[in-house]
N, C-alpha and C positions, 0 to 999 in steps of 0.2 A: 527285569527292569534295567534301564540304562545305567544306573549307578552301581550295578553289579558286574558290568562288563570288564573283562580283563584283556589287556593287550598282550598277546602271547608272542614269544620269540623262540626261534630255533637255537639261539645261543644266548649267553648271559648278558645282562646289562650291568655295568659297573657304576657304583656311586660311592659317595662318602656321606657321613652325617656328623652332626654335632659341631664342635668348635674347630679351631685351626683357621688358617688363612690361605690354604692351597686353592688354586683354581683348576686343578686336575687331580687325578688319583693315580696310583702306581699302575693300575690296569686300564686307565682311561676314565672318562667321566660322562655318563649320560643322564644321571639324576642326582639330586641332592635332597637330604632330609634335615631340616633345621628345627631347633626347639622354639616353640612359640610362647611357652610359659610353664607354670607349675602351680598346682593347687588352684587358688583363685587369683593368682597374680600373673599378669601378662608380662612376658619378657623377664621373668625372675624365677629362680629356683636353684637347683644344684649347680647350674652353670652361671647363674647370676647375671643380671642386666644384659641379657641377650648374647653373652659370650659363647653360647652354644648355637649361634646362628652365624654361619660363614657366608657373608655377603658376596665375597669373591666367587665362591662356588655357585651360589644361586644366580649370579649374573652370568656366569659361564654357560650354565645349562638353560637358563631362561626360566621365567615363572611357570611356564607350561610343563616343566620337568622338575619342579621343586615342590616337595611335600613339607608338611609341618607335623611335629609331634608335641604331645602335651604330657608333662610329668604328673601322673595322677597320684594323689596321696590317699591313704586309707582312712577309715572312719575316725580313728582316734585323733587325727589332726584337725578335725572339724571343731571350731570353737563351741559349737552347739551339741557336741557329742553326748548322747544319753543312752547308748547301747541299744537303740531301737532300729529296726529295719527301715522304717519310714524316714527317719532322720539320716541314716546312712545313704539311702537312695537320693534324698534331697541334696546331700553333700556331693554326690556324683553329678547331679544335675547342675549344681552351682559351678562346679569345675568345668563341665561341658559347655555351659553358656559362655564362660570366659574363653574357652578354646575357640568357639565360634567367632566371638568378637575379635580375637587375635587374628584368626584367619582372614576375616573380612577387612582388617586394617593393615595387613602386611602385604605390601605391593610386590614382594619378591616371590610370593607363594600363590600358585593357581591350581595345582593338582588338587583334586577334590577329597582325597583320603587324608584324614587326620588320625595319626596313630596315638593311642593311649599308651604311655610308657608305664608298665606295671612290672615292677621289679622289687627285689629284696625278699623279705620273709616276715612272718608275724613278729612284731616288736621293732620293725624297721619301716620307715616311710609311712608311719601311721597305720599299717596293716595290723590286724588283731588276730587272736586265736579263736576266731569265730568266722568260719567260711561264709555263713549266711550273710553276715554284715559286710564282709569284703565283696561278696557277689553283688550285694545291693548297690554298693558304690559304682562298680562297673556297669551294672544294668541302668543306673540313673545316667551315667556319662554316655553310655551307648545310645540310649533312647533319645536324648536331647540332641546329640551330635548327628545321629542318623536322620533326624527330622530337620536339621539345620538348613537354613536358606531354602525353605520350601521343599525339603527332601533332596536337595542337590548334593549335600555333603555325605561322606561315607566314613563310618567309624571303623578304624582298624586297631590292631593291638601290636605293641612291641613287648615281648616277654620271652621266656624260655621254659622248658619243661619243669625244672626244679622249682623256680620261683612260682610259676603258675600253679603247680600242684600244691605247694605249701600255702599259698595265699587263697586260692579259689577252691582247692580240693581236686583230687585226681580224676573224679568222675564228672566234673563240671565242664560242659562243652559249649563251644561258640556256635553261632549260626554258620553254616557251611560257606556262606558267601562272604564272611568277614575276612578282609585282607590281614594276614599275619606276617610279622617280621620277627625272626628269632635271632637271639645272640648266642646260641649254643649250636655246635661246639666252636671254640676259638682256635683258629689256625696260627695266629701270631702275625705280627706286622711284616716279618721278613719272608713269609710264605709265598709260594708261587700263586699266580692268579688262578682262581677256581675255573673249571670248565663245566659245561653242561653235564659231563659225566662224573665230575667230582663234587657237584653241588650236594651239600651234606647238611642242610639246615634241619634242626630237630623240631618235630611237631609239638604243639601244645594245644589244649582245648579241642582236640579232635580235628584240627584243620592243618593242612600242610602249608608251611610258610612259603610265600612267594618272594620274600626278601630275606637274605641271610647276612647278618653282620658277622663277618668271619674274622675280624681282628679289631681290637680296641686300643685307644690311646696311642695312635701312630704318628706322633709329632704333629707337624702342621697339616697333615691330612685329616686329623681327627680320627674317626672310625671308618673302617672299610666295609663296603657292602657289595653283594652280588644279588641280582634279581633274575629269577627264572621267568617272571611275568611282572609287568608294571601295572598296579591297580590304577584306576582312573584318578 
């Protein structure tokens, strides 16, 4: 299917994500990933009021090279939380619907993949000590985003092995076509630019990450990313 096509590259593509106001990155800038919202709130969440969306970077690379991500909360953050799988799945669907709306109304974003930001551990960000309920949230989010805009949109995931295994369970796998973006390991803001030979993103959910966030909280750059392939 067209929405599973990956644009491959013989060298890495460099980008930044999140907040800051830089219009480039220390290794150059060919893509940007900005926060669209969190939970069921557009433009609000851990970065508040869109502060995790760098308009300067989005303008520099253009909408065709700008992605969005959505901070997904676990089942216990649902006002209707009752411990059931069906309610947890509906909570994921509700968050996914808001992500679609945010994508449709953000003129800076045109890349089709929306990444679900799934991080933390049970007891944090609404995730619970029940992998079945946590999985239901993701599955609800995935199903509605993947079907978004008549099947045009693509549901991806931002996470890392430790968080994914604690939240979803180490044996829980993603569809092989799911674009993944990993934040482990961290090289640090002062590290040299990764190369195709030192690309070291750690897999989760049984899928090798196409984007690696190799450094976090790097001043006005926000976070630093390298991509072996750019999802649609």
